C-alpha positions, 0 to 999 in steps of 0.5 A: 493519508497513507504516507503519513501512516506508513511513515510513523510506522517505520519509526515505530514497528516492532521486529514482529510487524515487521516479519509480516509486512515482509511477508505480505510483501513477498505474497503479493509478489507470487499472487500478483499473476494468478490470485484474485486474493491480491486485493484482499492481501493488498489491502491488509498490508495496508490495514497494517500500516494504518496499525503500526504507525499508531496513529489513531485518527489516521486510522479512523479515517483510513478505515473511512475509506476502506470501501471506496479504498478496495474499489479504485484497487479494483480500478487500477487491478485493470491496468497495464503493469499496475500488479507488477508495480503495487507489488514492487512498492509494497516490497520497498516499503517492507524493506523502508518500515523494517530498517526503520527509514520514515522519511525513504517509508513517507516518500514511496507510500507517496511515490506508490500512490502516485503511481496508482492515481496518475493512470486512472485520472488519464483513463479518465481523460480520456474518456471525456 
């Protein structure tokens, strides 16, 4: 869902949304080492993309998964370098949306999600 939302958001993003996404991406970069607000800011970033996509069905699906998104972020947050990777991906995604590069935004969001899920899967396999 989120890659599709990034795609549509990049196609439709107005200047205010672009500024807000860039500001949140910068905030994440500052918070990654020092603040527990990182999780909340991360979620805000993704919610802003969902809203900016203007795709009601995708937004409803995303909202229904919100509590699971928070839990998964808590889990990935404990893995080495995950905050750094997330902050960098958010900057790249914000840049793609700001420049209305829809395919790039979609690909970056896919990469971002995969980079968060794969280490969790590896940890799960190692624990089993």
